N, C-alpha and C positions, 0 to 999 in steps of 0.2 A: 615244113610249115605250110598249112593250107590257107588259101584266100577264100573267106566265107562271107557271104552276104545274107542277113537275117532280116526279113521283113517283120514289121510289128515288134521292134526290139525292146520297146520302153516298158512293156507291162507283161503280165501273165508269164509264160515260160521264156519269153524272148530275153529278158534281162539276166536271169540266172544262167541261161544257156550261153549268152555272149561273154559273161564274165568268166565262166568255166573254161571256155574256149581260149580266151585271152590269157588265162593263168597257164594253159598248156603251151603257149607260144604261137598260137595261130593269129593271123591277121583277120580282123573282123570289121566289117561295115554293116551298119543297120539303118533301117528306115523308121521314121516317126512321121505322123501326120503334121505335127507341129513341134518345134523345139521348145516353145515356151508353154506357159500355162501348166497343166497337170503333168507334162512330161519333163519340166525343167530339171527336176531333181535327178531322174533317171538319166537324162542326157549328160548332166554333169558328171555323174558317177561313171558312165560308159566312157566319156571322153578322158577323164582322169586316169582310167585304166587302159587307155590306148586305142579305143575304138573310133572309127570314122562314122559320122552320122550325116544322113541326107534326109530332107523332107520329101515324103511321097504320100499320095492319096491313091490307093489302089483302085478307087472307083473311077479314076480319070486316066485315060490312055496317055495323054501328053505328060502328065505328071509322072506316071510310072515310067515311060520311056526315058525321060529326062533323068529320073533318080537312078535308074538301073545303070545308065551310062556313066553317070557321076561316081557310083559305087565301084564299078569296074576300073575307072581311071584311078580312083583313090587307092584301091587295092593292088593296081598293077596287074589285074587279070581276075580270073574267077575260077575257083575249083569246086566250090559248093554253094548251092542256092538252097536256103531254108525258108520255105513258105509258111510263115508262122502268123502273119497278120490275119485276124478273124474277129468276128463279132458274135455274140451269143444272142439267144432269145428264149423266152419262157413264158408260158401261159396256156390257157385252154385254147385249143387249136382253132375252133370256129370263130373265136374273138380276134384272131389274127387276120388283119386285112391283107389284101393281095399286095398292096403297096409296102406294107410292113415286111412281108415275106420277101418282096423283091429287094428290099434294102439289105437284108441278111444275105441273100443269094449274090448280090452285087459285090459284096466284100469277100464272102467265103468261097465262091465259085468263079465268077467272072473276074474277080480281083486277081486270083491266082492265074487265070488264063492270060490276063494282061502282063503280069510279071513274067510268066513263061515265054511269051512272044517277044518280050524285050531282052531276056537273058539267053534264050536258047541259041541265037546266032553265034554268040561268043563260045558257048560250050561246043556246039556242032563244029565250029571252025578249028578248035583245038583237039577235037576227036576224043574228049575225055571230060568227065564231070559227074557229080553227084547231086541229085535234087531230093530234098526232104520236104514232107508235108506234114503239118500239124493237123491231125484229124482228132478223133475222140473214140473212146470206147462205144459211145452211142452213135458212132459212124458205122457200126456194125450190127447194133440192136436198136430198138425203139423203146422209148420211155414216155409215159404220159407227161404232158406239158412241155416237152422238148421237141414237139413235132417238126416245127420249122427248122430248128438248129440241126436236128438229126437229119432231116431231108438234105440240108446243104452239105453236111459232111458225107452222106451216102453219095451224093453227086460228086463231091471232091474225090472220093476213093474210086469212083468209076472213071473219072478223068485220069487219075494217077496210074490205075491199072492199064489204061490205054497207052499213056506215055511210056510206061515201063517197056512195052513191046516196041512201040514205034521209034523210041530213041536208043534202043539197045545196039542198033547198028552203028550208032555214032560213038559208042563207048560211054554213054550217059546212064548211070544207075538211077533208079527211083526207089525211095524208101519212105514208107508211111509210119508215122509215130502216132500211137493211139493211147494217150494218157487218160486216166480216170480223173475224178474230181479232185481238185486241190484248192486250197484257200488262196486265190490270187485275185488280182484287181479285175480279172476278166468278168467276175460275177456283178461288178458294179456298173458295167456298161451295157447290160443286156436289153435288147428290144422287147418291150412288153406291150401286149395289146391294149387299146384304149377304146372299148366299146361297151359302155355302162348298160346300154339298153338290152344287148344280148346277154350280157353278164348276169343281169337280174334274172333272166329266165332260167338260169342254171341253179337258182335258189342257194341253199346252203352249201352245195358242192363248190360254188364259186370261192369258197374260203379255203378249199383243199390246196391249191397251188401254193398259197402263202405259207401254210402250215408245213407243207412238204419241203419248201425251200428253207424254212427256219430249222427244220429237223436235220436237213443236210448240213447246214452251217454249224449246228451244234455238234454233229458227229465229227466233222472235219476238225473242229476246235479241240475235240477230245483225243485227237491222234496227233501228238506233237511231231512224230517222225514224218507225217505227211506234209509238213510245212516246207516250203521250198528252200529256206535258209539252211535246213538240215540236209538238203539233198544235192546241193551244187557240186558238180563233178562226180557224184556218186550214182544214185539211182534217179529215176524220172527222166523227163525229156532232155534235160541238160546232160545228164550222165550218158544217156543214149547217144547223143550227138558227139560227145567227146570219145566214148568207146567206139563209136562207129568209125571215126578217123583212124583208129588203130587197126582196123580190119582191111586186109588187102583189097584193092579194087577188084570188082567182079565177085566178091564173096560176102558182101554185105546183105543181110536179110531185107526182103521187100517190105515186110510189115513187121513192126516191133511194138510190144506193149510193155511200157516200163512197169517194173515190179512195185506197184503202188502198195504202200503199207496196208491200206485198208482192204486190199484184194488178196494178200498173201494168206494161205491156208491157216498158219498159226494165228495170224492176226485175226482172221475171221472168227476162230473159236473164241479168242480172248474178248472180242468186241461184240459178240452175240448178245450179251446181256444188255450192254449199252444201247445197241441198236433196237432191241425189243422195248426197252424202256422208253426211247425217244418215239417209237411207233405207237405205243400204248398212250403216251402223253398226247400226241396228235389226235388219236381216235377219240380219247376222253374229252378233249377240248371241243372237237367237233360235235360230240354228243350233247355236251352242255349247252353249246350254242344253238343247237337245233331245239332242245327243250325250252330254252329261254325265249325263243322266237315262235314257239308253237301256240 
């Protein structure tokens, strides 16, 4: 049985990962910014399944240090740290202010660094441990309208690559998980730019990000197997975490991409028509909009 601490456990991939690990008999502690409010239901579900919960804001050093110490105490030690807390962003890159970009980096990059500095003394002292990082497929490639988010994940992967070498002498493994898009609450909390004056200068093109997001949502909705409730303990980040614990120490892959339903070769062939239909629909909508405003 492993002792596992998951940051950002209430939403996105955190909740199904924690539940899958608990089902396998592991001891799990997780962090949430607040126990009440939107996290209340997830907190109740996790605690009823046997998880320990601590409140932690990764943008604050004092909060992070305190919460990590509490988690280690509640677990009676620490074997695996899963850096899963994160925030998304979406929109035309020029419209994103430096302050909005800093907010994303403060969570996705500096937040991870705060957690690492709080947890690593424990892992180094025992001479063994595993650190996982939730990155993204667009932590390896860039896509329009995800510039700030991609940049934060590129930065995260650079840090993880460095940690891999620097911590190897202490028996600490580093593993990056690169999931694709899945219908989670993650999309509901994205940082979006608010600069109407600049946005107006983009003309009709300013409508494209919204159309693209709508198309992605429709595509995900059309693939039931991509939904997390069908993937717990199987494929996806939760399954990757569970399977990773079955691999002997020192042999776990440094980078893993869950076999997302939308990215499998067979699925790609079957979904080509649906994808083309959604793309054509978005293009046609933009063309009608341009004609109406001409």
